[in-house]
N, C-alpha and C positions, 0 to 999 in steps of 0.2 A: 709755452707748453710743455708740461714734462712728457719726456717719452723713456719708460724702464727699458732699457736695453741691455743685456749682459755682455761682458767681455767677450771676444772672439780670439782663439788662438793665432790667428792668422787668416790668408786669402785662402776659400776654399777651391783648391784647382782639380782635383779628382771629380772624376763621375761617380754618380751613386750607382751602387749594384742592384738598387730595388726595381729599376724598369718601369718606372710610374709615367704618367702622360705629362708633355709640355702644353698639350693643347685642350683647353676646356670645352667641355661638353662633348667628347667622343667615348663616354662610358668607361673612361680608367680613371681609377684615381690620380689625382695632380699631386705634383711638389709643392710645396709651400714657399711662397717666394719669401725672401728674408726681410724686405720691408712691411710685410702684413703686421697690422697692429690690431689689439682689442682696446676699447675705449674703456675707462675705468668705472664711468658710470653712464646707465642707460637713461635714465628717469630723467626728463626736463620737465618745466613746466611752463605752458605755452604763455607767450608774450615777454618772457623774461630769457635774457642771452643763456643759452645753453652752457652748462658745466660739464662739460665730459668726462672731466679728471684726467689722470696720467694716461698716457699710453702706453699698452703693455705688448711685448712682442709675442705673436703668436708662434704656438710649437706645431712641431711635425716634420715631415721629411724634406730636405734640401736636394735640388737637382745637383748640386755638387758638393761634397764633402772634403774636410781636413786630413782627417787619417786614412791611410793606404788599410784596408781590412786585413789582407794578407799579412800586415808587419803590426797589426795592432794588438797591443797586451792590455785587457781590462781586469778591473779589479771590483769588488762588490762589498760593502761593509755594511752590518745593521746594529745601531745602538738604541741606547734609552730602554725604557718601558717596554713591555710587549703590546702587541695590537693586531687584533685580526687582520691577516692579509700581507704579512711579511713574506712569507714563503711564496705567496702567491706573486709579489713584485719580482724576487729572487727568480722565480722560475722563469717568468716572463723576460727579464734580462736577459737570462742566459740564451733562451730560443730565441729572440729577436736579432743578438748578436751573432748565434750560432748559424741559424738557416736562411736569415734574410741579407746580413752583411758579410757572413764568410770569416767571422772571427773564431781562431781557433785558441787562442789562450786565455781562459778567463779564469782567474783567481776570486776565491772568498776568503776574506781575511777573517779570523775568527775573534769573538769575544769584543765586539765594538771596536774601537778605537785602539785598544790594548793592542788589537790584533796588528796594528801599522806599527807597533812602539819597538824599536829593537833591545831596548831596555827590560821589555818584560816578557822576554822568551815569547815573542810573538810567533804566533800559529798560523797555519792557512791551509787549504785545501783546494783541489782543482775541480772546477765545475764545468760539467758537459751536460748534454740533455740527459743521458743516463743517469747522472748522480740527480738530477732535480725532479725527476721522472715520478709524479704521484705527490709530492711536498705540498702541493697548494691544497691538500686535502686535511693538513695536520695544521694544528694552531702553533705558535712560538715560531723560531727560528732555527732553522738547521744550521747557519752559522754562529749561535749564541750571541750575546748581548751582553753590554755592561754600561754604567755609567762613568762620569769622570772624564776630565780633561786629561790631553797628554801632551807632551813639547811637539808642537808643530812643525818644528825645524826637523827633530828627531824623524817624525812620521814621514816629511818629505826625503828626507835621507833613505828611507827603508822604500818608499816608492820608485826613487830614482835607481836604487842599487837593483830592485827587482824589473827596473825597465817597464813600470806600467805608464801604460798612457792616458788611459780613461779609469776615473773612480766613480762608483756610483756609492752614495752614502745614506740608508735610509734610516731616518730618524726624525726625531723632534727639535724643539727650539735648541737645545743643548748641542745636537749634532751637527744643525746647520751653523751653528756659532763656530763649531771645530772645524767645519770643510771650509768655511769661510778665512778662517785663519790657516789654512793649508793654502787656500789660492791667493793670499797676501804673501806667504813665504815662497811658494811658486814662483809669482811674479816678480818677486825680489830676486830670484834667480835667474831669472829669464827662462826656466823650464816649460815645455809644450806639456802640460799638463792638464787634461779637461777636468772640471771637479762640477760633478751633477746631484744635485741632492733630491732624493724624493721625499715629500713630508709626511712623516708618520706620527700622528696624534690623534687619538681619540677623541681629544677634547675639541677639534675642529674650531681652533684658535689662531690659526697662520692666516696672517693678512695678505689680502691679495690673493686669496685661495676659497673658492665658494665652496668647497666640501673636500676633508683629505679621507685618505682610504681607512678602512676600518669603523668609521662613523656609524654608516647605517648598522653594519652588525652590531656595534655596541647599545644601538637605541633599541635594536630587536630584543637584545637578551635583557636590558633594563627593563622592558615592558613587561617580559616574563617576570621578572622581581616583583614589579609594581601589581601584577596580577595575583602573585600570591600573597602580597600584602594586603590586599583588597579583600581577598576569600580569608583571609584569618581575620580579618576586621569585621566583615560582616556576619561570620560565622559565631560570633562571640557577642556576649551581650557587652555594649559600651565597649566596642574593640576599636583600636587604634593601630592602624599600620604604617609605621616609619621607615622609609627607603634612603638609604644613603648612596648617590652618585657620584662618579668621578668627574671633576671638572674645577682644575685649579684658580683658574682668575676668569673661565668662561662657564657658562651654565648651559652650553647648545645640549649636551645630553639628557639633562635632566627636565630641560624646557621640550625637546622634542619627543622623549618617552613619554612624559605626563600628556602631551597632546593626543598623541598615538593610544595611549590606555584608555582616556577619556573617565576614568575611575578615580583618578588625582584631585585631592579636595585643596590642596595648597603645594604651590611649588615655590622651593625658595632657592635664588641663584646668588652668585656674586656681585652682579650687576645691578642688584634693584635691593637697596636698605630695607631693612624690615626690624619692627623692636619685637619684642618677646611679651612684655608688661605694658600696663596703661589701656586708656581706652579703646585705642585702635590695635593693641597688640596680639601676636599669635595665640598667646596661652588663653586670655580671655575669650577670644573667638572660637578656639577650639573648645571652652566650657561649654558656649551656647550651642555648638553644632553638635556636641554631643547630648545636650539635653533635648536639642530639636531632632535629630536624625539617629542617634544611638551608634554612630561610628563615623570613621574617617581615616583619610588615606594621606599622609604628608610624603612629599620628596624634597631633600634638601642636596646639594651640590657641595661637595666636600671643600670648594672655596670659600664658604659661606662662614669659615673659623674666625676670618678677620671680624665679619658684621657682627658675631657672637663675643667679640671681644677675647678672643682665645689668641695669645702671642707666645713667643718662644718656643721651644720645642725642637726636635731633631732635625738635621737637614741630610738629604742623601748624599753621594758624591757629586752631584750636577749643582749643587747648590740649592735645590729646591726644597722648600718645607714638606717635612714628611707628614702629610695629613693623615695618616694612618696612626701616628704615634697618640699616644693618652691625651699630650698635652694639646694639641690641633685637631682630635677628631670630632668635626662638628656633629656628625652622626650621636655617637654616644653623649655628648655634651647635651644635645636637644633633649636625648632620650631621658636623660638624667633629671632636666629643667622641666619636661613636662609630668615626668611622675611626681616630682615632688610638688607641682603645682597643683595636682589634682590631689593629693594627699592632704596639702595644708589646706584645700577648699573642703575635705571631707567628701569627695566624690569617687565612685569607683571607677578602676580603667583598667583595660586588658592592653596591655601596649606590646607588639610583635615588632623586633628592628630586626632588618635585613640590609647588609651590606653585600652586594654581589662585585665588589671591582674586580676580584682577581678572575671570577668567573667571565667577567666582560670581555678582559684583555685576552685571555688564553685561548678562546676557543676560535676555529676555524672561519674563513670569511664565507657571507652568505652570497647568494647569487651575485645581487648587485654590487656588493663591494669588490666579487671574484672579476667581475667584468672591468670594474674601476681600476682596479691594481693592475690588471692587462695593460688597459690602455695607458696609464701613467708610465710603465715600465716601458713601452714601445716606443713612448715620445722622449723619455730620458736617452733612451739609446740613439735616437735621431739627434737630439740636441749634442751628446757627447761625441757622435762621429764627425759632426758639422765644426767641431773645434769650440762650442760654447763651454764655458767655464764658471766657476764661482756664479752656480745658477741654480735656482730651484723651478722644478717642473710641477705646475699646478693646473688649476680649471679656475676660469672666473667667466662668469656669465656662459656655463656650459660649453667653453671652446677652451681648448689647452694650452698655455701660456709658459713663456719663460720669463721667470722673475730674478734679478739679480738679489743675491744672497745679501746685500748690503740695505735693501729695503725692505728686509721682514726680521732683522733682528732687533732685538729689546721692544718688538711692537706684538700687540695683541688683536684678534679680532675677537669682538665682544657683542653681547645681545644688547642693541639698544632698546632701553625701556620706553622709548618714543615711538616705536616703529612696529611694523606687522607682527613680527614672532610674538613679542610679549604681550602684544594684544590678543592673540590667539591662544596664548597660555592661559592668559586671565577669564577669556570667554570660555573654555573648555573646562576649568576648574570652577569658574565662578568664585575665586577668591577676592577680599577684599583688598586694598592697600593697606599693610601692615605697620604704617606710619602715620602721625600727624600730619595733617596737610602742610603746616608751615616746613616740614623737612622734605617735602616732595619735590625736589629739585630734578632737572633731568642731569642724566650721567651720561650724556652722549658721547660715546667712544668714537674710534676712526680706526679703521674703515669701516662702515655701518653694516648690518647684515640683517 
């Protein structure tokens, strides 16, 4: 049986300053034993041999820690695109280090990994409770952010020169790749450097993580955009509202926002192939919908560009396709195709197109995400102080976990067209399958969601 256990810097010999209980049932929160594990799969079929999947290390405060808090120097960096809740995570990391562990040296490295690169005129700022007071009410990040990689050796040089013991990196897939490279370089040098990642992607597509922070806020704002599209559609004769939502490889925002809205008639995601033309295509279906009901709302995830046959286009500094570029914009392409189809058919149509992408990214976290950000940050601090390194702090089956970064790199959590979530989408929208029966093959990803 596979056990996903992160690397540690060495034996934990120092008592934790948290003052938690070592006796269960005494009404005081307990320390988490280092051998506690969460099973990967909680669903079994009676009569079959259970497949519980990999065992994932449970996160939480340890009774003994690796670093002496009074001597510990911590760093925080935020990378990649914006996401609701980044400032919440930064604030809670600082408060947990300062008030619960007594760490007094905390540095915020500015503008993503660029802030760790001595060749890029690296900038930093001291962080303490006064600096982070109130930042949780703001969108964005007070530390600034950037995309693109920097030389791991040079960044480790900077961390060691500044005598940083623990580094918290808040970011998505590219950030975790960069943090893993730092971990490999630090291990090669024998440096006692704890590197802890807090996953930041509103696409909610990181494997072995059941939810990423900012996702619920993103769904909430997306639902507002869908509501506006629906209002436009029903207020106009033969009106169609088209909404493009974020989601590079995974359509979780589009799926959950469609379910929450109850006003979406067709939801298009990267995981489920669809045709535009032909007997089962989206465009003929929209024709029939308009003739019968007089309005429609369509939601498309940006990652549907591939299904739509779009190729080439620009890439950002992290190497990701720029789905907002004219060549790869699935929403604008679909808008043109729908309008051209109805013109060719001689049928009137009033189409309103809404793209709320940057509105979604830049807002402050809602209440649920604010709580979740605080929980992630505190568990990240516990992990770092216990000497965990090259690790991501996430949540699986509603329990916080430590996942080795090597297990999540290059993998994506995706919607499984054969499971409950996609069934819920199709039942809430009432949409048919926009593909011929011969092309309806399972595209089951791993891990499923």
